[in-house]
N, C-alpha and C positions, 0 to 999 in steps of 0.2 A: 373566213377569219384567219388571221395570222396569229400564231401562238408564239409567245416568247420562250426562250429556253428557261428551264427550271420553273415553269408555271404549270399548275395543274390544268388539265383539260376539263372544260366545263361540261362536256358531253360524255358522261361515263358509259353510256350504252355502246358507244362506238369503240372504246378502248378495252373494255372488259371482255374477257373470253368467257363463254358460257361454261366451259369445263371447270375453270377455277372457281367460279361462283357456286357451281353445283357441289364442288368438293368442300367449300367452306360451309355451306348449308348442311352437308352431310355430317361434318365434324360436330356441328352443334346438336345434332340429333343422336342421343345415346343409343337408340334402338337400331341405328344403321350399322354400328360396329359389332353388334351381337351376332356371333356365329354359333350355331348349335353344336354342343360337344357330344360326347358319347352318352353321357348321363342325362342329356337334355338340358344341361346348364350351358351358359355361354362360355365359350372357350377363353375369351379375354377377360371374363369376370373372375376376380380373385376373391370374391365374396366380401369386398370392402363395403361394409355398412357404416354409416355414420351415426347410427342410433346409439342409445346407451349400452346396448349389448353387442355392439359392432365388433368386427374383426380387429380393428385397430386397438381397441381396448384389450381384446384377448391377446393380441401380439405383445402389447405392453406388459400385460400381466405375465405372459409366458417369459418374457425377457427378465422381468423382475424376479419371478420364481427361479429362473435359471441362475441369476446372479446371487440370489439369497442362498440357493443350494450350494453354489460354489463357495460362498463365504462360510456357510456352515461346514463344508468339507475342510476348508482352511482352518476354521476354528477347532474342529476335531483333531486335525493334524497337529495344530499348535498345542492343544490340550495333551495329546499323547507325548509330544516332545517335552512339555512342561512336567508331566508326570515322570518321564524318564530322567529329566534333569533333577527333579526332586528326589527320586530314588538314588541317583548318582550322588547328590549332595548328602543324603543320609548315609550312604555307604562311605562316602569320603569322610564325613564327620566321624563316623564310627571307626574308620581306619586311622584317622588322625588321633582320635582319642586312645585307641589301643596302642598306636605307636608311641604316644606320649606316656602311657602307662609302662610300656616296655622300656622306654628311655629312663623313666623314673626308677623302675626296678633294676635296670642295668647300673644306674648311678648309685643306688642303694647297695647293690651287690659289690660294686667297686669300692664304695666307702667301707662296707663291712670287711671286705678282703684287706683293704689297707689297715683298718683297725686291728684285724687278726694278725696281720704281719708285724705291725708295731708291737702288739702285746706278745707275740711269739718271740720277737727279738729281745724284749724286756725280760721275758721268762727265761730265755737262754742266758741272758746276762746274770739274772739272779741265780740260776742253777750253777753257772760258772763260779759265782762268788761263794755259793754254799759249798761247792766242791773244794774251792780254795780254802775256805774256813775249816772244812773237815780235815783237810791235809795239815793245816796249821795246828788244829787242836790235837790231831793224832801225834804230830811231832812234839807238842808240848807235853802230852801225857807220857809219851815214851821217854822224854827227857826227865820228867818228874819221876818216872819209874826207875830210870837209871840212877837218879840221885837218891833213891830210896825214900821218896816222899809219898806218903799215903794220900790218895785223893778220895774224898767221900762222894760217891755218885748217887747217893740216895736222893738228894735234892733234884738231880737231873732226871732220875726215874720218875719222881713224883710229878715233875713238870711234863714229862712225856705222857703220863697217864692223864693228866689234866688236858693236854692238847688233844688226845684221842677222844676223851669223853665229852669235852665242852664243844659247843658250837662256835663258829667263828665270831659271832656277835658277843658271846659270853667271854671268849678269850680277850677280845678287844676291850670289853668293859673291865675285866680283871687287870689287864695291863695298864689301863688308864688309872685305876685305883692305886696300883702299886707305885706309880710315879709320884 
């Protein structure tokens, strides 16, 4: 019989080699691949069981446990960072609050210093005017003495005693009644 190119041969016995067929049959038999190991287990056997308690399930569980443990470590690290950030925020808020208080105290101090300076200037001005009036009064009294005019100072002394004995509020009330 003549065969055409690319046509399968109808007589497979003549074309197949016995070694190839024996290898294919050996691959189908799982007991053919088993080589005894040191423990008596098969060297090629990884313990892959397909049952409900099989190695694949254990490997999956191990992977899941490993990932869960990794996520838990990440969560613990994030919690630690969050706690540190919270502590920093509290400290920062406390520092900002104390800085605000220090700024307010500084502003109050500056305000009081300005108030004191203004009042001190006013007091100096009043003292200057009192000194000027004292000089004028002294000059008037000397002029009156030179002109032989008697001045009655009893009223002045009575007013001085009232100023020393009376409280400022009483003097203000007496002054307002006199007007």
